[in-house]
Structure formats: C-alpha cells, structure tokens
N, C-alpha and C positions, 0 to 999 in steps of 0.2 A: 641163765636157764630160767624158764617160767615156773612159777609155783602152782601146784595143783591144789585147789581148795576142796577140802572134804565136804561131803554132804552133811547138812545139819539136820539132825533128827528132831522130831516134834518135841517141844518143850514140855516139861512136867507142869501140871496145873498149879503146883506148889510155888513155881517161880512167878513173881509179881509181873503185871503187865508192863510196867516201866522197865524192869530189868530185861524182859523179853525183847522190847523194842530197841534197847541199847545194844543188846547182843546182835540183833539182826543188822543194825547199822554198822557195827564193827565188822561183821562178815562181809557186807557189801563194800565197805571201805578197803578191806584187804583184797577182795576180788578185783576191785577197780585198779588198784596200783599194781597188782600182779599182771593184769592184762596190759596195762601201760608199759610195764617192764618188758613184756613180750614184744610189743610193737616197736620198742626202741632197740631191740637186740640186733647186733651185727649190722648187716647191709640194709636192714629195714628202717634205719634211723631216718626221720624226715629231714628234708633240707629246710633251711631258714626261709620263711616266706614273707617276713616283715622286717624291714631294715629302716632305721632312722639315723639321720646325720645332722649334727648341729655345728655349724661353722660360725663361731663367734670370733670376729676379726680383732677384737680387743686382745685376744690371746695369740695372734699371729696371722700370717698370710695364708697358712694352711693349704699350700699347694695350688692356689688359684692363680691363673695367668689371664692376660687381657688381649683383646684384639679389636680392630676397627674395620668397618666395611662400608661400601657405597660412597667411595670418595676416589678421586683420580689417582692412577698408578704413577703418573709422572711425578718425580720427586719435587720439582719446582712448584707444581700445582698443589700437591699434597701438603707441602710445608705450611701453606696458608691456613690449613685446618687446625693447626696447633694441637695435635693429638697428644694426650698425656695419660699416663697410668702410674700410680705410685701407692705405696703403703704409708699412710699418714698417721700422725699422732692424734688428729682430731681437727674438725673444721673451725671450731671456736671454743671458747672457754665454757660455754653453756653445754655443748655436746660432750666435750671432755673425754673422748674415747678414740681408740685407734680404728682405722677403717681402710677400705680399698677405694681410692679415688679414680674416677674416670672423667676426662674432660675433653671437649672438642668444640671447635668453632664451626658451626654447621652452615657453611657458605651455600651449599646447594639444597638445603632443607630436606636432606635425605640421608643424613649420617646415622650409622648404626654402631654403637659402642657396646662391648660385651666382655664378660669374664667367663672362664670355663675351668672345669676340673674333672678328672677321671675318677669314677667309683669302681672298685673291683670287688671280687669275691661274691658276686651275685650268682644266681642260677643261670647257666648258659642257655641261650636261645629261648628265653622266657619273657613273656609280656608282664610288665610291671605297671600298675597304676601309681602315678606319682603326684604327691601334693607338695607344692612349693609355698614357703612362707618367707618373704623377703623383707627385711628391715633396712631402710636406707635414709639418708638425710638429703633433703631437697629444699631449694629456695624458690622453686618455680611456683608462680601464682598466675592464675588465668587472667586476673584483672590487669596484670602488668604486660601481657603479651598482646600487642596490637595487630600482629600479623595473622592471628586466628589459628596458629598452629598448635601442636601439642607434642608431648613426649610420652611414649607408651612403654611400659615395662613388659618384657616378654621373658618366658622361661621355657626350657625344653631339655630333652635328653636324647642322645643319639648313640648308636652302636659304633660309629666312626667319629674320629676327632673333628670338631668344627674348626674350619680354617678359612682365612681370607685368601682368595685366589684371584689372579688377574683374568678378567674377561672383558674384551672389547674396550681396553684402555682404562679400566677402573677395577678397584678391589671390590669383590663381592663375596658373600658367604657361600660356602660349598654345601650348605643345607638349606631347607626351605623354612625361612623364618616368618613368611608372610610379609605384608606391607602396611605400614602405619598401624592402625588399630586392628587390622585383620590378622587372624592367626594363620600360620602356615602348617604344612604337613609335620614339621618337626618342632614347632614352638607355639605356645599358647599365650594369649594376651592376659596379663594380670590386672591391667588398669592403667590410668595415666599417673603422672608423677607430680600433679599439682598438690601443694601443701595448703592447709587451711589457715595457717598463721598469717598475720599481717606483717609488713616490714620486709627487710631484706635478709633476715637471719635464716639459717638453715634449721629445718624442723624434721624430726624423725617421723617417718610414715611407714606403714606396713601394707604390703600387697600380697595377696594369696589367691590361688585358684579354688580354695574352699569358700572364699567370700563370693567370688564370681560364679561359683558352682559349675566350673568347667572341668570335666573329667579328662585327664590326660594319661595316655598309655604309650609306653616306649618298650622296645624289645632289645634285650641284651644280645651281644655277639657270642660266638662260640666259646670265648674265654670268660664269659660271665662279667662283661664290662659295659659300662655306660659312661658317656661324657655328659656332664651337666653343663648347661649354658644359660646365663642370665644376661639380658641385654636391654638397652634403651634405644627405641626406634623414634627418631626425632624429626618433626617437620617444622620446628621453630628455628628461624634464622638467628644466628648469633651463637655465643658460647653457652654450652650446657655443661654444668659440672655437678656430679652426684657422688655421694660417699656411701658405699655399702658397709653396713655395720654388722649385720648378722643374716645368715641364710640357714633355714631349717628345711630339710627334705625328708619326706616319708615315702618309702617305696613298699608296695605290697603286691604279691603275685595276683594277677588278674584272674 
C-alpha cells in the first residue's frame, strides 16, 4: 500500500535555516521511496532490463558445447580436418588454468569452429543490445603465416539454436555468421586472433565489440531465450588451436 505524505506547513522563523533544509530533505526522501514503493506494487513491478553473465572456464565448462562448420560432410573427407573439442587443464605451465579447447586442421581455408550456450529467463520477444568480452589463448602470429590468411573471432546471439547442417555435401551453419572478417546478420566480428608475443607460446588476448565499437542487437524468442555463439572463422591453411578461458556478456534492453 502506498504511503500518503502529509502537507508540510510553513516553518516557524524560530527554526534555524539548517534545520529547515534538513527537514525538507527528509520529507523529499520519504516521498521518493513512497512513490517507488507504489511503482513496485503488485503487477506493476518492472522486468529486469540489464543482465550480465561471467563464464570463467577455470570453474568448469558451464554448459557450453562446441560445433564445426564449412567442411565436407563425407566422413572420410571430414576426418582429415582433425576436429577436436575438450575441456582442458591448461595449454602450458605459464597459462596454468582450465579452458575450452577448439582445434581443427583447416585444409580448405574455410573452417569455422564455435562454442554455444543457451541463456534463459530474459524478457520474451525483446531486443537486447549485447556486449561480448572474450578472453582466450592464441599462438597465432602474423609474421609466421606465409599464406596471408587470418583467423577472425566472431560473436552473436540468436533466438534459435545454432547448428551445423548438411547443405550441398558439406556442413554449414544454420545462421548467418558472415564470411571471413565480414559480419553476418547473426554474428559480429570482434577482431583477429593474432597475439603480440614472440615465439611459439600461447598468449592470453581479449577481444570485445566495445573495443571495435560495434553495436550488436538480438531478439529473444517467446520463451525469453537466446543462444550465445562464439566462433573462429579461419582462412589460414593448417591447424588452428585456441583455448577459451573466460567469456563475459552484458545484455541490456534496447
């Protein structure tokens, strides 16, 4: 029930100016929280409009799964791509933490490797602006790649589950991820995966669409669900292996 604030009569001149100001502030304070209480009553309670999620893979796999796309559906041909996904204790003693490992031998210079996870309890049929912050370990260095290719990190969210489906003899993604460094309808490019360190050791790097200043919006389904997807789009021939260590996601109603 809302509280009714009584009218404050004019203060006596015998009350000091400071006491008068303190009393006025007290009345305004009570009035503000009384109105706030009215707005939160019953069915008028506002829905959550800002959601953050922090997936630290040092604490576990946390419901993420993996997939691969843009490779032959024929089992004999696909075996040559040596596709792997596992939860690992760490890539070396320097990194020293658990992570999600993705690896593939990019024979056709078109391989896409990804991880995905469903987020629930959002507002149904609602547009969310999403910020991705992805930490991973990479040993890719531009000076070591003579083919001129690159590996681009992409992130997105869709109301339906992203899956690899067979089309014209190869596995392709059922959502629009774009191609190479170009964004698609469902995924935005966060940057390449080249590390600055020298040598062959893996180095932690962070990629985010706050850095690239790319606004990304996705709409939930009728159940208030979104599927998050993070992936590597490679044009580098040979084996690419990356280790996801932490993913932070911030969703706000657009």
